[in-house]
C-alpha positions, 0 to 999 in steps of 0.5 A: 206335666199336665194330665189331660182328662176328657169327661164324656157327657155334660149333664148333672154328673159330668159338669160338676165333676169336670169343673172340680177336676179342672180346678186341680193343679196339673189337670186340664179337662175337656168336656165332650158333648154331643151337639143336638137340638136339645143339648148342643147349646150347652157347649157355647154356654159352658165355654162362656163360663156359665152353668146351664142349670136353673135352680140352686147349685151352690158353688157351681156357677162360680167354679165353672166361671173360674176354670174357664177363665183359667183355661183349664176347662173347655167343652167340645163336640169333637170326639178326636179329643179322646185320642189325646186323653190320659184319663177318660170319664164316661158320664152318659145316661143309661135309661131303661125302656118300658120293659125295664131293660137298660138301653145302652145306646150311648154307653156302647157308642162312646165305648166304641169311640174310645176304643178307636182312639185309645192311647196306651196307658189311658185310664177309663172310668165309668161313672154312669150307673149301670146294671151289675156286670156291664162294665166288664161284659159290655164296656171292656169288651167293646173298648178291647175289640176296637182298640186291639188292647187289653184291659189291665195290660194296655189300659186301665178300667174302673167304675166309680159311681156318683152320688149327686143330686140337683141342688147338691152337685158340688157338695155331694162330690166333694164331701160324700165317700166315693166307691171306686172299683177297678178291673185290676188293683192298679186300675183302682189305685189310679182312679182313687188317686184322681178322685182323692184330689177332689173328694174330701171324704173317704175314697174306698177301693174295691173291685168293679162288680162290688162297686156296680152292685153297691150303687144299685142296691144303695138306690133300691134301698132308698126306693124301698123305704120311700115305698113303705112311707107311701103305703103307710100314708095310704093306710093313714088316709084310709083310717083318717089319721095324719101320717106326719104325726105318725112319722114324728112318733116313730122317728123319736126312736134313734134306731128309726128313720121313717121316710116322707111320703109324696106324690111320686118318685122321680129322678134319673136313678131311683125309678130305674136302678132297681131294674138295673139291679134285676137286669144284672142279676138275671143276666149274670147271676148264678142262681134264678132269683126274683127280687120281689121286694124291690119290684113291689116298691117300684109298683107302690111308688109308681102308683102315687101319681095315680093316687093323686089323680083319685084325690083330685077327682074326689075333691072336684066332686065335692065341689060339684065338678066332673073331672072331664070338665075341669082344668087342673093346674099342676105346681112343680114339674121338676122331680126335685124341689128348687131344681130344674131336673125333669127326668122321670118326674112323677108329674108326667104320669099325673098329667097322663092320667088326668088327660085320660080322664078328660081334664085340661092340664096347665103346668107351672114351674119356676125353674124348668125352662123346657120340657119335651112332653108333647104339646105342653108348655110350662107357664112361669106366671102363677096368676096366669097358670091358676086363672079359671082353674078348678084345682091346684095339684102340688107335685114338687115342693119348690120354695116358691109355693110355700107362702101361697095367698089362698085368698087371692087364688080363690078369687082367680080360680073358678073352683077352690080345690087343692091337692097337696102332694108334699105336705106343704100347706097348712090344712086349716089355712087352706080350708078357711078360704073355702077350699076343698082340701086333700093331701097325701097321707093326711086327708083321704078320699071322701067316705 
């Protein structure tokens, strides 16, 4: 007997999960993807057996090709496929707006679509990260309203968050523990049974609210630790010492694990999950609590692209160039090294600040094909991107930048300045080529 699974949303979560499930005997998986100008091409691309992601994704290209060839995976934009599904996974984006309020347009839309087509006995699993309380108070209510069915009686509902990141999509799904929360014990058991077929680590069973909170706290924890490293980097810059020496000393203790500072925090999760946690607390919590610690972490991490701007301006001034007269080349638009994911990239804030100060900005990234940020185009040729530039600002640690020829760059550029946002370059090597050098946590503003 074949189990028919529909995965809604062909993104960084939906595609690897769908491909893994499609490789399980007895499963037939359909990806449901909206056809739009930006993402409609994925349908044909995936149906031809190709992954749409640039950068390194070990195992994914081969797996997609395999399950398409087997006939156990295909992608469509026809929502009627929901009416013939035994299991439905929801993998749509849940962004926050400028006031940090979650925008559940897609989540609500697909919940309504599911409700209108739901078969009795179907298991629905929310994999999208949401504010605590969302699965029960939004998804469940919408599905029940439009289906006339009752969760726990006529259909099963669960929440099972992902732990994926670009470059490790397959690895993280297969080898990291999975937390599965069910609206009822039976719902959780059904979801655990499915995930156990693709997850080799522990699959933990709990309730939905615990699983939702676990996801948001997990990412808030990482965000706070990065913020501490970023703030200490600013402290070390001010005092004239190298934060990376300090981190090495601190982490010699087995009980310490200090994170690495950088030009900013990006990705779909970290910049918003803190706010999802706060939103769920404010909306459904029994007490009025202001989570100041995690909000401060967001403030510190959001400041890092601004600090990069200050370092750029300071380095240019040392070379006698005003920032309003400068051309700045940004290396790395993706938020993560060796990947093409630009969601919430800190490069966006850096570009905005530089242009507010009057600088001309050139973008370079070896992996990002397209990015919807105003009139900016991404140059793939480094020589063209740095020609007549006054400053190189590294935001993303792509491997392509590890061995830059500073002698050659010095000849191509108009002004030799460099700001290192990820501790990629050897300071002595850069300076030996007559570059004015600044770096997060190493070389501070001129004193």
